[in-house]
PDB file of N, H, CA, C and O in Angstrom:
ATOM      1  N   MET A   1     -33.399  41.002  17.347  1.00  0.00           N
ATOM      2  CA  MET A   1     -33.010  40.054  18.371  1.00  0.00           C
ATOM      3  C   MET A   1     -32.160  38.960  17.734  1.00  0.00           C
ATOM      4  O   MET A   1     -32.519  38.410  16.693  1.00  0.00           O
ATOM      5  N   LYS A   2     -31.054  38.657  18.353  1.00  0.00           N
ATOM      6  H   LYS A   2     -30.762  39.104  19.199  1.00  0.00           H
ATOM      7  CA  LYS A   2     -30.217  37.565  17.878  1.00  0.00           C
ATOM      8  C   LYS A   2     -30.305  36.433  18.882  1.00  0.00           C
ATOM      9  O   LYS A   2     -30.293  36.655  20.092  1.00  0.00           O
ATOM     10  N   THR A   3     -30.393  35.226  18.370  1.00  0.00           N
ATOM     11  H   THR A   3     -30.403  35.046  17.386  1.00  0.00           H
ATOM     12  CA  THR A   3     -30.430  34.052  19.221  1.00  0.00           C
ATOM     13  C   THR A   3     -29.763  32.889  18.504  1.00  0.00           C
ATOM     14  O   THR A   3     -29.736  32.843  17.274  1.00  0.00           O
ATOM     15  N   LYS A   4     -29.237  31.972  19.256  1.00  0.00           N
ATOM     16  H   LYS A   4     -29.259  32.010  20.255  1.00  0.00           H
ATOM     17  CA  LYS A   4     -28.561  30.812  18.691  1.00  0.00           C
ATOM     18  C   LYS A   4     -29.594  29.775  18.244  1.00  0.00           C
ATOM     19  O   LYS A   4     -30.542  29.472  18.969  1.00  0.00           O
ATOM     20  N   VAL A   5     -29.395  29.242  17.045  1.00  0.00           N
ATOM     21  H   VAL A   5     -28.625  29.488  16.456  1.00  0.00           H
ATOM     22  CA  VAL A   5     -30.221  28.138  16.565  1.00  0.00           C
ATOM     23  C   VAL A   5     -29.302  26.973  16.224  1.00  0.00           C
ATOM     24  O   VAL A   5     -28.147  27.163  15.843  1.00  0.00           O
ATOM     25  N   ILE A   6     -29.830  25.779  16.367  1.00  0.00           N
ATOM     26  H   ILE A   6     -30.768  25.625  16.677  1.00  0.00           H
ATOM     27  CA  ILE A   6     -29.099  24.560  16.031  1.00  0.00           C
ATOM     28  C   ILE A   6     -29.779  23.938  14.811  1.00  0.00           C
ATOM     29  O   ILE A   6     -30.979  23.664  14.824  1.00  0.00           O
ATOM     30  N   LEU A   7     -29.000  23.724  13.773  1.00  0.00           N
ATOM     31  H   LEU A   7     -28.025  23.946  13.762  1.00  0.00           H
ATOM     32  CA  LEU A   7     -29.498  23.167  12.511  1.00  0.00           C
ATOM     33  C   LEU A   7     -28.851  21.797  12.327  1.00  0.00           C
ATOM     34  O   LEU A   7     -27.626  21.679  12.300  1.00  0.00           O
ATOM     35  N   LYS A   8     -29.680  20.768  12.200  1.00  0.00           N
ATOM     36  H   LYS A   8     -30.676  20.863  12.222  1.00  0.00           H
ATOM     37  CA  LYS A   8     -29.167  19.410  12.046  1.00  0.00           C
ATOM     38  C   LYS A   8     -29.835  18.735  10.860  1.00  0.00           C
ATOM     39  O   LYS A   8     -31.023  18.944  10.617  1.00  0.00           O
ATOM     40  N   PRO A   9     -29.089  17.932  10.125  1.00  0.00           N
ATOM     41  CA  PRO A   9     -29.705  17.143   9.065  1.00  0.00           C
ATOM     42  C   PRO A   9     -30.685  16.142   9.679  1.00  0.00           C
ATOM     43  O   PRO A   9     -30.393  15.534  10.709  1.00  0.00           O
ATOM     44  N   SER A  10     -31.842  15.973   9.047  1.00  0.00           N
ATOM     45  H   SER A  10     -32.079  16.467   8.211  1.00  0.00           H
ATOM     46  CA  SER A  10     -32.845  15.009   9.514  1.00  0.00           C
ATOM     47  C   SER A  10     -32.554  13.637   8.941  1.00  0.00           C
ATOM     48  O   SER A  10     -31.990  13.510   7.855  1.00  0.00           O
ATOM     49  N   GLU A  11     -32.940  12.619   9.675  1.00  0.00           N
ATOM     50  H   GLU A  11     -33.398  12.721  10.558  1.00  0.00           H
ATOM     51  CA  GLU A  11     -32.758  11.251   9.207  1.00  0.00           C
ATOM     52  C   GLU A  11     -33.540  10.984   7.923  1.00  0.00           C
ATOM     53  O   GLU A  11     -33.117  10.194   7.080  1.00  0.00           O
ATOM     54  N   ASP A  12     -34.692  11.657   7.785  1.00  0.00           N
ATOM     55  H   ASP A  12     -35.035  12.299   8.470  1.00  0.00           H
ATOM     56  CA  ASP A  12     -35.561  11.452   6.624  1.00  0.00           C
ATOM     57  C   ASP A  12     -35.252  12.407   5.485  1.00  0.00           C
ATOM     58  O   ASP A  12     -35.996  12.465   4.506  1.00  0.00           O
ATOM     59  N   GLY A  13     -34.163  13.159   5.601  1.00  0.00           N
ATOM     60  H   GLY A  13     -33.559  13.112   6.397  1.00  0.00           H
ATOM     61  CA  GLY A  13     -33.839  14.183   4.611  1.00  0.00           C
ATOM     62  C   GLY A  13     -34.278  15.539   5.115  1.00  0.00           C
ATOM     63  O   GLY A  13     -35.123  15.637   6.005  1.00  0.00           O
ATOM     64  N   GLY A  14     -33.723  16.552   4.564  1.00  0.00           N
ATOM     65  H   GLY A  14     -33.037  16.473   3.841  1.00  0.00           H
ATOM     66  CA  GLY A  14     -34.038  17.900   5.011  1.00  0.00           C
ATOM     67  C   GLY A  14     -33.306  18.235   6.289  1.00  0.00           C
ATOM     68  O   GLY A  14     -32.307  17.601   6.628  1.00  0.00           O
ATOM     69  N   PHE A  15     -33.806  19.235   7.001  1.00  0.00           N
ATOM     70  H   PHE A  15     -34.617  19.750   6.726  1.00  0.00           H
ATOM     71  CA  PHE A  15     -33.135  19.735   8.193  1.00  0.00           C
ATOM     72  C   PHE A  15     -34.140  20.009   9.301  1.00  0.00           C
ATOM     73  O   PHE A  15     -35.283  20.392   9.051  1.00  0.00           O
ATOM     74  N   THR A  16     -33.686  19.806  10.519  1.00  0.00           N
ATOM     75  H   THR A  16     -32.758  19.496  10.721  1.00  0.00           H
ATOM     76  CA  THR A  16     -34.433  20.182  11.712  1.00  0.00           C
ATOM     77  C   THR A  16     -33.652  21.295  12.383  1.00  0.00           C
ATOM     78  O   THR A  16     -32.423  21.252  12.447  1.00  0.00           O
ATOM     79  N   VAL A  17     -34.359  22.281  12.876  1.00  0.00           N
ATOM     80  H   VAL A  17     -35.357  22.317  12.824  1.00  0.00           H
ATOM     81  CA  VAL A  17     -33.703  23.421  13.535  1.00  0.00           C
ATOM     82  C   VAL A  17     -34.463  23.745  14.815  1.00  0.00           C
ATOM     83  O   VAL A  17     -35.694  23.733  14.844  1.00  0.00           O
ATOM     84  N   PHE A  18     -33.708  24.037  15.873  1.00  0.00           N
ATOM     85  H   PHE A  18     -32.708  24.047  15.849  1.00  0.00           H
ATOM     86  CA  PHE A  18     -34.343  24.399  17.129  1.00  0.00           C
ATOM     87  C   PHE A  18     -33.566  25.496  17.816  1.00  0.00           C
ATOM     88  O   PHE A  18     -32.420  25.787  17.475  1.00  0.00           O
ATOM     89  N   VAL A  19     -34.232  26.111  18.814  1.00  0.00           N
ATOM     90  H   VAL A  19     -35.164  25.875  19.091  1.00  0.00           H
ATOM     91  CA  VAL A  19     -33.672  27.246  19.532  1.00  0.00           C
ATOM     92  C   VAL A  19     -33.488  26.825  20.992  1.00  0.00           C
ATOM     93  O   VAL A  19     -34.473  26.706  21.721  1.00  0.00           O
ATOM     94  N   PRO A  20     -32.246  26.598  21.432  1.00  0.00           N
ATOM     95  CA  PRO A  20     -32.028  26.164  22.813  1.00  0.00           C
ATOM     96  C   PRO A  20     -32.623  27.104  23.871  1.00  0.00           C
ATOM     97  O   PRO A  20     -33.078  26.637  24.916  1.00  0.00           O
ATOM     98  N   ALA A  21     -32.628  28.400  23.620  1.00  0.00           N
ATOM     99  H   ALA A  21     -32.259  28.779  22.772  1.00  0.00           H
ATOM    100  CA  ALA A  21     -33.144  29.373  24.584  1.00  0.00           C
ATOM    101  C   ALA A  21     -34.664  29.408  24.658  1.00  0.00           C
ATOM    102  O   ALA A  21     -35.222  30.011  25.576  1.00  0.00           O
ATOM    103  N   LEU A  22     -35.351  28.765  23.696  1.00  0.00           N
ATOM    104  H   LEU A  22     -34.899  28.276  22.951  1.00  0.00           H
ATOM    105  CA  LEU A  22     -36.809  28.772  23.658  1.00  0.00           C
ATOM    106  C   LEU A  22     -37.302  27.319  23.638  1.00  0.00           C
ATOM    107  O   LEU A  22     -37.497  26.750  22.564  1.00  0.00           O
ATOM    108  N   PRO A  23     -37.504  26.722  24.806  1.00  0.00           N
ATOM    109  CA  PRO A  23     -37.901  25.306  24.864  1.00  0.00           C
ATOM    110  C   PRO A  23     -39.131  25.004  24.006  1.00  0.00           C
ATOM    111  O   PRO A  23     -40.149  25.691  24.095  1.00  0.00           O
ATOM    112  N   GLY A  24     -39.020  23.978  23.185  1.00  0.00           N
ATOM    113  H   GLY A  24     -38.193  23.420  23.113  1.00  0.00           H
ATOM    114  CA  GLY A  24     -40.124  23.569  22.327  1.00  0.00           C
ATOM    115  C   GLY A  24     -40.215  24.313  21.020  1.00  0.00           C
ATOM    116  O   GLY A  24     -41.075  24.001  20.196  1.00  0.00           O
ATOM    117  N   CYS A  25     -39.357  25.283  20.804  1.00  0.00           N
ATOM    118  H   CYS A  25     -38.658  25.536  21.473  1.00  0.00           H
ATOM    119  CA  CYS A  25     -39.382  26.049  19.560  1.00  0.00           C
ATOM    120  C   CYS A  25     -38.506  25.340  18.538  1.00  0.00           C
ATOM    121  O   CYS A  25     -37.279  25.397  18.609  1.00  0.00           O
ATOM    122  N   LEU A  26     -39.148  24.674  17.591  1.00  0.00           N
ATOM    123  H   LEU A  26     -40.146  24.627  17.533  1.00  0.00           H
ATOM    124  CA  LEU A  26     -38.411  23.957  16.563  1.00  0.00           C
ATOM    125  C   LEU A  26     -39.186  23.972  15.267  1.00  0.00           C
ATOM    126  O   LEU A  26     -40.385  24.249  15.238  1.00  0.00           O
ATOM    127  N   SER A  27     -38.482  23.669  14.202  1.00  0.00           N
ATOM    128  H   SER A  27     -37.508  23.444  14.225  1.00  0.00           H
ATOM    129  CA  SER A  27     -39.087  23.633  12.874  1.00  0.00           C
ATOM    130  C   SER A  27     -38.250  22.742  11.983  1.00  0.00           C
ATOM    131  O   SER A  27     -37.222  22.206  12.400  1.00  0.00           O
ATOM    132  N   GLU A  28     -38.704  22.591  10.748  1.00  0.00           N
ATOM    133  H   GLU A  28     -39.538  23.025  10.409  1.00  0.00           H
ATOM    134  CA  GLU A  28     -38.022  21.756   9.769  1.00  0.00           C
ATOM    135  C   GLU A  28     -38.101  22.417   8.401  1.00  0.00           C
ATOM    136  O   GLU A  28     -38.863  23.360   8.190  1.00  0.00           O
ATOM    137  N   GLY A  29     -37.306  21.907   7.489  1.00  0.00           N
ATOM    138  H   GLY A  29     -36.687  21.141   7.661  1.00  0.00           H
ATOM    139  CA  GLY A  29     -37.357  22.363   6.111  1.00  0.00           C
ATOM    140  C   GLY A  29     -36.608  21.406   5.219  1.00  0.00           C
ATOM    141  O   GLY A  29     -35.720  20.686   5.676  1.00  0.00           O
ATOM    142  N   ASP A  30     -36.962  21.392   3.940  1.00  0.00           N
ATOM    143  H   ASP A  30     -37.683  21.977   3.568  1.00  0.00           H
ATOM    144  CA  ASP A  30     -36.298  20.514   2.972  1.00  0.00           C
ATOM    145  C   ASP A  30     -34.877  20.968   2.671  1.00  0.00           C
ATOM    146  O   ASP A  30     -34.024  20.156   2.314  1.00  0.00           O
ATOM    147  N   THR A  31     -34.621  22.268   2.816  1.00  0.00           N
ATOM    148  H   THR A  31     -35.314  22.928   3.106  1.00  0.00           H
ATOM    149  CA  THR A  31     -33.288  22.824   2.587  1.00  0.00           C
ATOM    150  C   THR A  31     -32.896  23.632   3.819  1.00  0.00           C
ATOM    151  O   THR A  31     -33.731  23.943   4.669  1.00  0.00           O
ATOM    152  N   ARG A  32     -31.600  23.968   3.898  1.00  0.00           N
ATOM    153  H   ARG A  32     -30.922  23.716   3.207  1.00  0.00           H
ATOM    154  CA  ARG A  32     -31.139  24.825   5.009  1.00  0.00           C
ATOM    155  C   ARG A  32     -31.891  26.148   5.012  1.00  0.00           C
ATOM    156  O   ARG A  32     -32.339  26.620   6.058  1.00  0.00           O
ATOM    157  N   GLU A  33     -32.024  26.741   3.827  1.00  0.00           N
ATOM    158  H   GLU A  33     -31.660  26.358   2.978  1.00  0.00           H
ATOM    159  CA  GLU A  33     -32.681  28.044   3.707  1.00  0.00           C
ATOM    160  C   GLU A  33     -34.133  27.971   4.166  1.00  0.00           C
ATOM    161  O   GLU A  33     -34.611  28.853   4.879  1.00  0.00           O
ATOM    162  N   GLU A  34     -34.829  26.919   3.755  1.00  0.00           N
ATOM    163  H   GLU A  34     -34.441  26.203   3.175  1.00  0.00           H
ATOM    164  CA  GLU A  34     -36.231  26.753   4.147  1.00  0.00           C
ATOM    165  C   GLU A  34     -36.344  26.534   5.657  1.00  0.00           C
ATOM    166  O   GLU A  34     -37.221  27.108   6.302  1.00  0.00           O
ATOM    167  N   ALA A  35     -35.469  25.713   6.218  1.00  0.00           N
ATOM    168  H   ALA A  35     -34.757  25.246   5.694  1.00  0.00           H
ATOM    169  CA  ALA A  35     -35.494  25.460   7.658  1.00  0.00           C
ATOM    170  C   ALA A  35     -35.243  26.742   8.441  1.00  0.00           C
ATOM    171  O   ALA A  35     -35.918  26.997   9.439  1.00  0.00           O
ATOM    172  N   LEU A  36     -34.283  27.552   8.003  1.00  0.00           N
ATOM    173  H   LEU A  36     -33.735  27.345   7.193  1.00  0.00           H
ATOM    174  CA  LEU A  36     -33.993  28.802   8.692  1.00  0.00           C
ATOM    175  C   LEU A  36     -35.135  29.805   8.565  1.00  0.00           C
ATOM    176  O   LEU A  36     -35.438  30.523   9.517  1.00  0.00           O
ATOM    177  N   ALA A  37     -35.765  29.857   7.404  1.00  0.00           N
ATOM    178  H   ALA A  37     -35.519  29.274   6.630  1.00  0.00           H
ATOM    179  CA  ALA A  37     -36.933  30.740   7.237  1.00  0.00           C
ATOM    180  C   ALA A  37     -38.076  30.270   8.140  1.00  0.00           C
ATOM    181  O   ALA A  37     -38.772  31.084   8.746  1.00  0.00           O
ATOM    182  N   ASN A  38     -38.260  28.956   8.224  1.00  0.00           N
ATOM    183  H   ASN A  38     -37.694  28.294   7.733  1.00  0.00           H
ATOM    184  CA  ASN A  38     -39.334  28.414   9.054  1.00  0.00           C
ATOM    185  C   ASN A  38     -39.081  28.676  10.536  1.00  0.00           C
ATOM    186  O   ASN A  38     -40.021  28.956  11.279  1.00  0.00           O
ATOM    187  N   ILE A  39     -37.824  28.588  10.976  1.00  0.00           N
ATOM    188  H   ILE A  39     -37.060  28.360  10.372  1.00  0.00           H
ATOM    189  CA  ILE A  39     -37.551  28.836  12.397  1.00  0.00           C
ATOM    190  C   ILE A  39     -37.724  30.309  12.726  1.00  0.00           C
ATOM    191  O   ILE A  39     -38.112  30.638  13.847  1.00  0.00           O
ATOM    192  N   ARG A  40     -37.453  31.195  11.800  1.00  0.00           N
ATOM    193  H   ARG A  40     -37.138  30.929  10.889  1.00  0.00           H
ATOM    194  CA  ARG A  40     -37.711  32.627  12.051  1.00  0.00           C
ATOM    195  C   ARG A  40     -39.196  32.841  12.337  1.00  0.00           C
ATOM    196  O   ARG A  40     -39.562  33.562  13.265  1.00  0.00           O
ATOM    197  N   GLU A  41     -40.038  32.214  11.538  1.00  0.00           N
ATOM    198  H   GLU A  41     -39.741  31.628  10.784  1.00  0.00           H
ATOM    199  CA  GLU A  41     -41.481  32.323  11.749  1.00  0.00           C
ATOM    200  C   GLU A  41     -41.882  31.682  13.077  1.00  0.00           C
ATOM    201  O   GLU A  41     -42.712  32.228  13.804  1.00  0.00           O
ATOM    202  N   ALA A  42     -41.296  30.526  13.394  1.00  0.00           N
ATOM    203  H   ALA A  42     -40.621  30.083  12.803  1.00  0.00           H
ATOM    204  CA  ALA A  42     -41.602  29.838  14.651  1.00  0.00           C
ATOM    205  C   ALA A  42     -41.205  30.689  15.852  1.00  0.00           C
ATOM    206  O   ALA A  42     -41.929  30.729  16.846  1.00  0.00           O
ATOM    207  N   ILE A  43     -40.067  31.366  15.771  1.00  0.00           N
ATOM    208  H   ILE A  43     -39.478  31.334  14.964  1.00  0.00           H
ATOM    209  CA  ILE A  43     -39.622  32.246  16.854  1.00  0.00           C
ATOM    210  C   ILE A  43     -40.613  33.395  17.032  1.00  0.00           C
ATOM    211  O   ILE A  43     -40.979  33.727  18.159  1.00  0.00           O
ATOM    212  N   GLU A  44     -41.042  33.996  15.943  1.00  0.00           N
ATOM    213  H   GLU A  44     -40.744  33.727  15.027  1.00  0.00           H
ATOM    214  CA  GLU A  44     -42.016  35.089  16.019  1.00  0.00           C
ATOM    215  C   GLU A  44     -43.299  34.624  16.693  1.00  0.00           C
ATOM    216  O   GLU A  44     -43.838  35.318  17.555  1.00  0.00           O
ATOM    217  N   LEU A  45     -43.789  33.447  16.300  1.00  0.00           N
ATOM    218  H   LEU A  45     -43.351  32.883  15.600  1.00  0.00           H
ATOM    219  CA  LEU A  45     -45.016  32.917  16.892  1.00  0.00           C
ATOM    220  C   LEU A  45     -44.805  32.555  18.363  1.00  0.00           C
ATOM    221  O   LEU A  45     -45.692  32.771  19.189  1.00  0.00           O
ATOM    222  N   TYR A  46     -43.657  32.017  18.685  1.00  0.00           N
ATOM    223  H   TYR A  46     -42.936  31.842  18.015  1.00  0.00           H
ATOM    224  CA  TYR A  46     -43.340  31.653  20.059  1.00  0.00           C
ATOM    225  C   TYR A  46     -43.343  32.886  20.961  1.00  0.00           C
ATOM    226  O   TYR A  46     -43.851  32.846  22.082  1.00  0.00           O
ATOM    227  N   LEU A  47     -42.772  33.977  20.462  1.00  0.00           N
ATOM    228  H   LEU A  47     -42.359  34.010  19.552  1.00  0.00           H
ATOM    229  CA  LEU A  47     -42.638  35.196  21.260  1.00  0.00           C
ATOM    230  C   LEU A  47     -43.856  36.117  21.181  1.00  0.00           C
ATOM    231  O   LEU A  47     -43.938  37.082  21.941  1.00  0.00           O
ATOM    232  N   GLU A  48     -44.781  35.849  20.300  1.00  0.00           N
ATOM    233  H   GLU A  48     -44.714  35.065  19.683  1.00  0.00           H
ATOM    234  CA  GLU A  48     -45.949  36.721  20.108  1.00  0.00           C
ATOM    235  C   GLU A  48     -46.701  37.005  21.397  1.00  0.00           C
ATOM    236  O   GLU A  48     -47.028  38.165  21.645  1.00  0.00           O
ATOM    237  N   PRO A  49     -47.000  36.003  22.245  1.00  0.00           N
ATOM    238  CA  PRO A  49     -47.729  36.321  23.496  1.00  0.00           C
ATOM    239  C   PRO A  49     -46.930  37.261  24.399  1.00  0.00           C
ATOM    240  O   PRO A  49     -47.535  38.069  25.105  1.00  0.00           O
ATOM    241  N   VAL A  50     -45.629  37.190  24.406  1.00  0.00           N
ATOM    242  H   VAL A  50     -45.138  36.533  23.833  1.00  0.00           H
ATOM    243  CA  VAL A  50     -44.798  38.068  25.227  1.00  0.00           C
ATOM    244  C   VAL A  50     -44.887  39.500  24.707  1.00  0.00           C
ATOM    245  O   VAL A  50     -44.931  40.446  25.493  1.00  0.00           O
ATOM    246  N   ALA A  51     -44.914  39.657  23.396  1.00  0.00           N
ATOM    247  H   ALA A  51     -44.879  38.888  22.757  1.00  0.00           H
ATOM    248  CA  ALA A  51     -44.961  40.982  22.789  1.00  0.00           C
ATOM    249  C   ALA A  51     -46.282  41.688  23.076  1.00  0.00           C
ATOM    250  O   ALA A  51     -46.344  42.917  23.064  1.00  0.00           O
ATOM    251  N   ARG A  52     -47.318  40.935  23.329  1.00  0.00           N
ATOM    252  H   ARG A  52     -47.268  39.936  23.339  1.00  0.00           H
ATOM    253  CA  ARG A  52     -48.641  41.530  23.581  1.00  0.00           C
ATOM    254  C   ARG A  52     -48.831  42.022  25.003  1.00  0.00           C
ATOM    255  O   ARG A  52     -49.789  42.742  25.285  1.00  0.00           O
ATOM    256  N   ARG A  53     -47.934  41.644  25.903  1.00  0.00           N
ATOM    257  H   ARG A  53     -47.156  41.059  25.674  1.00  0.00           H
ATOM    258  CA  ARG A  53     -48.083  42.063  27.309  1.00  0.00           C
ATOM    259  C   ARG A  53     -47.969  43.571  27.415  1.00  0.00           C
ATOM    260  O   ARG A  53     -47.143  44.197  26.751  1.00  0.00           O
ATOM    261  N   PRO A  54     -48.819  44.147  28.270  1.00  0.00           N
ATOM    262  CA  PRO A  54     -48.758  45.614  28.464  1.00  0.00           C
ATOM    263  C   PRO A  54     -47.507  46.046  29.190  1.00  0.00           C
ATOM    264  O   PRO A  54     -47.312  47.238  29.427  1.00  0.00           O
TER     265      PRO A  54
END
C-alpha cells in the first residue's frame, strides 16, 4: 500500500510525520529515517483493526 506522508522538522528537534489520509496517525523521530520507520509502524497499527475484519 502506498500513501502520502508529510514529514516536518519539529520545533524541539527531530521530525514529526503524519498521514493525511489517516486522521490521527502521526509519529516522530530524531532523524528522518527514524521518523519514517516509526510512521510505518504507526500505519500498521492504525490499520490493524481493519485487517481483522472478516
